[in-house]
RODO-2510 file (C-alpha; in nm, 4 decimals, decimal comma):
residues 198
     n   res          X          Y          Z
     1     m     5,8042     1,9915    -0,8554
     2     g     5,5668     1,8872    -1,1365
     3     l     5,2849     1,7507    -0,9202
     4     s     5,3267     2,0297    -0,6649
     5     l     5,2816     2,2804    -0,9450
     6     l     4,9680     2,1003    -1,0649
     7     i     4,8175     2,1028    -0,7128
     8     s     4,9054     2,4707    -0,6784
     9     e     4,7285     2,5463    -1,0071
    10     l     4,4207     2,3463    -0,9040
    11     i     4,4008     2,5521    -0,5854
    12     y     4,4682     2,8815    -0,7623
    13     y     4,2025     2,8293    -1,0262
    14     k     3,9568     2,6682    -0,7796
    15     k     3,9024     2,3749    -1,0139
    16     p     3,6511     2,1158    -0,9012
    17     l     3,7824     1,7809    -0,7827
    18     v     3,6008     1,4729    -0,9070
    19     g     3,6716     1,1285    -0,7672
    20     h     3,5146     0,8094    -0,6473
    21     n     3,5249     0,7308    -0,2759
    22     f     3,8307     0,9506    -0,2469
    23     m     3,8317     1,0974     0,1017
    24     y     4,1652     0,9257     0,1756
    25     d     4,3021     1,0607    -0,1509
    26     i     4,2034     1,4124    -0,0497
    27     g     4,3706     1,3610     0,2895
    28     f     4,6876     1,2327     0,1236
    29     l     4,6893     1,5194    -0,1264
    30     y     4,6397     1,7737     0,1522
    31     y     4,9129     1,6295     0,3744
    32     q     5,1679     1,5790     0,0954
    33     f     5,1220     1,9021    -0,0970
    34     i     4,9388     2,1600     0,1115
    35     d     4,9960     2,1437     0,4882
    36     d     5,0115     1,9217     0,7954
    37     f     4,6793     1,7969     0,9263
    38     p     4,5046     2,0433     1,1589
    39     d     4,4049     1,9378     1,5110
    40     t     4,0365     1,8776     1,4353
    41     y     3,8370     1,7232     1,1545
    42     e     3,6172     2,0340     1,1359
    43     l     3,9236     2,2529     1,0762
    44     f     4,0503     2,0029     0,8169
    45     k     3,7169     2,0209     0,6294
    46     h     3,7289     2,4004     0,6399
    47     r     4,0859     2,4138     0,5057
    48     v     4,0187     2,1595     0,2330
    49     h     3,7116     2,3581     0,1314
    50     d     3,9230     2,6743     0,1153
    51     c     4,1584     2,4985    -0,1268
    52     f     3,8951     2,3043    -0,3199
    53     p     3,5526     2,4649    -0,2812
    54     t     3,3896     2,2191    -0,5224
    55     i     3,4353     1,8450    -0,4675
    56     y     3,2245     1,5785    -0,6356
    57     d     3,2406     1,2191    -0,5154
    58     t     3,0667     0,9876    -0,7614
    59     k     3,0202     0,7258    -0,4865
    60     v     2,8280     0,9786    -0,2771
    61     i     2,6233     1,0848    -0,5807
    62     a     2,5463     0,7172    -0,6513
    63     d     2,4406     0,6719    -0,2867
    64     f     2,1865     0,9524    -0,3323
    65     h     2,0481     0,7800    -0,6417
    66     k     2,0159     0,4212    -0,5200
    67     d     1,7260     0,3639    -0,7597
    68     k     1,9762     0,3879    -1,0469
    69     f     2,2927     0,2763    -0,8643
    70     p     2,2104     0,0139    -0,5990
    71     c     2,5786    -0,0902    -0,5785
    72     t     2,8374     0,1880    -0,5530
    73     d     3,1788     0,0378    -0,6287
    74     l     3,3433     0,2137    -0,9253
    75     e     3,3303    -0,0796    -1,1665
    76     t     2,9597    -0,1439    -1,1076
    77     v     2,8702     0,2263    -1,1149
    78     a     3,0663     0,2704    -1,4410
    79     k     2,8861    -0,0240    -1,6045
    80     k     2,5461     0,0997    -1,4862
    81     a     2,6168     0,4577    -1,5963
    82     t     2,7255     0,3335    -1,9388
    83     a     2,4051     0,1282    -1,9677
    84     l     2,1926     0,4294    -1,8650
    85     n     2,3707     0,6636    -2,1053
    86     h     2,1942     0,5357    -2,4224
    87     g     2,4483     0,7246    -2,6354
    88     v     2,3358     1,0651    -2,5025
    89     v     2,6861     1,1586    -2,3888
    90     k     2,9529     1,0721    -2,6453
    91     f     3,3193     1,0105    -2,5647
    92     a     3,6173     1,0392    -2,8012
    93     f     3,9465     0,8583    -2,7459
    94     s     4,2985     0,9517    -2,8452
    95     s     4,5044     0,6956    -3,0295
    96     g     4,6391     0,4295    -2,7976
    97     f     4,3320     0,4392    -2,5733
    98     a     4,0787     0,2490    -2,7852
    99     n     4,0520    -0,0204    -2,5165
   100     y     3,8952     0,2405    -2,2846
   101     e     3,5947     0,2569    -2,5152
   102     e     3,5048    -0,1044    -2,4475
   103     s     3,5705    -0,0706    -2,0723
   104     v     3,8148    -0,3619    -2,0901
   105     a     4,1326    -0,1782    -1,9931
   106     e     4,3426    -0,3234    -1,7149
   107     c     4,3088    -0,1526    -1,3785
   108     s     4,5298     0,1526    -1,3911
   109     a     4,5210     0,5031    -1,2504
   110     g     4,4527     0,6410    -1,5980
   111     f     4,1629     0,4061    -1,6671
   112     d     4,0136     0,4620    -1,3212
   113     a     4,0373     0,8393    -1,3731
   114     f     3,8671     0,8016    -1,7098
   115     c     3,5907     0,5886    -1,5517
   116     v     3,5312     0,8455    -1,2776
   117     g     3,5112     1,1294    -1,5304
   118     k     3,2790     0,9319    -1,7555
   119     v     3,0545     0,8352    -1,4636
   120     f     3,0441     1,1950    -1,3410
   121     v     2,9423     1,3369    -1,6797
   122     i     2,6744     1,0713    -1,7310
   123     m     2,5422     1,1208    -1,3758
   124     a     2,5231     1,4974    -1,4276
   125     k     2,3263     1,4454    -1,7478
   126     l     2,0933     1,1903    -1,5832
   127     i     2,0282     1,4227    -1,2896
   128     e     1,9670     1,7178    -1,5222
   129     t     1,7245     1,5113    -1,7327
   130     r     1,5454     1,3761    -1,4256
   131     k     1,5022     1,7243    -1,2750
   132     s     1,3741     1,8640    -1,6037
   133     s     1,1165     1,5831    -1,6212
   134     l     1,0060     1,6397    -1,2620
   135     v     0,9767     2,0144    -1,3153
   136     s     0,7693     1,9596    -1,6313
   137     v     0,5273     1,7343    -1,4410
   138     e     0,5038     1,9831    -1,1534
   139     n     0,4492     2,2732    -1,3958
   140     e     0,1615     2,0837    -1,5597
   141     k     0,0058     2,0172    -1,2167
   142     s     0,0434     2,3835    -1,1245
   143     k    -0,1106     2,4999    -1,4514
   144     a    -0,4073     2,2703    -1,3871
   145     n    -0,4599     2,4318    -1,0454
   146     v    -0,4548     2,7862    -1,1808
   147     g    -0,8019     2,9109    -1,2550
   148     k    -0,9910     2,6463    -1,0562
   149     v    -1,3008     2,7789    -0,8921
   150     k    -1,3084     2,7185    -0,5149
   151     s    -1,6368     2,6314    -0,3395
   152     g    -1,8487     2,7729    -0,6219
   153     k    -1,7027     3,1190    -0,5684
   154     e    -1,5384     3,3181    -0,8452
   155     e    -1,2064     3,3180    -0,6615
   156     h    -0,9199     3,1685    -0,8577
   157     k    -0,6530     2,9734    -0,6867
   158     i    -0,3278     3,1602    -0,6924
   159     e    -0,1514     2,8775    -0,5127
   160     g    -0,0888     2,7017    -0,8446
   161     k     0,0798     3,0121    -0,9830
   162     r     0,2959     3,0466    -0,6723
   163     e     0,3971     2,6818    -0,6941
   164     a     0,4841     2,7196    -1,0629
   165     k     0,7040     3,0206    -0,9822
   166     k     0,8727     2,8260    -0,7007
   167     i     0,9436     2,5309    -0,9319
   168     k     1,0720     2,7636    -1,2056
   169     s     1,2976     2,9304    -0,9486
   170     n     1,4323     2,5912    -0,8352
   171     e     1,4881     2,4889    -1,1979
   172     d     1,6769     2,8136    -1,2671
   173     e     1,8845     2,7614    -0,9518
   174     e     1,9799     2,4061    -1,0586
   175     k     2,0746     2,5281    -1,4071
   176     a     2,2830     2,8062    -1,2529
   177     k     2,4646     2,5546    -1,0315
   178     l     2,5400     2,3331    -1,3309
   179     l     2,6618     2,6299    -1,5364
   180     a     2,8775     2,7465    -1,2449
   181     m     3,0244     2,3980    -1,2155
   182     l     3,1072     2,3927    -1,5856
   183     s     3,2539     2,7439    -1,5760
   184     n     3,4955     2,6297    -1,3042
   185     f     3,6775     2,4460    -1,5791
   186     k     3,7500     2,7732    -1,7608
   187     d     3,8253     3,0592    -1,5215
   188     g     4,0048     3,1079    -1,1941
   189     p     4,0531     3,3762    -0,9273
   190     a     4,2809     3,6758    -0,9644
   191     s     4,5387     3,5968    -0,6947
   192     k     4,7631     3,2936    -0,6721
   193     p     4,8327     3,1021    -0,3435
   194     e     5,1801     3,0319    -0,2181
   195     d     5,3350     2,6955    -0,3066
   196     k     5,4099     2,5037     0,0168
   197     s     5,6383     2,2529    -0,1537
   198     e     5,9249     2,4930    -0,2283
***
């Protein structure tokens, strides 16, 4: 009853799922607590998405950022993320969990969950920082293009201004996505789904 209630609440509040290489875990969770597997993979993906519209897999994120994470097993990604963090993201530990701080805890579900969460937060910060840097560079290039005289004529390039607006729009969109992701941890929808496990 306890875990079924937790799964039901996750679905009800549309909380994001964060894991590392956890497609099998999602399948197990779906089959055990939600419903039997549908006939097709496409239908399965659709139903999982209905239950959990936001899923982050840190292995997949690491795969997209091979320059920072050339090896994507959890232990290696966690070590690399910690090295890249440079103290930007700080973590606090409850009593009894001091060994998590040094990343020397024995393999356990709790420690693995902590590692995945830590990696996810650091990755999000790295991606946010990287995008901000790229946008700043692009904005400077765009500003340099604005006001250039073309072929000796007095026509100013408006392409630079358009590009700057496009970059600003993309930056705003990325910030909105990040804020939406963070707000998923606070609020949920108005209606509650039925609990299959009863």
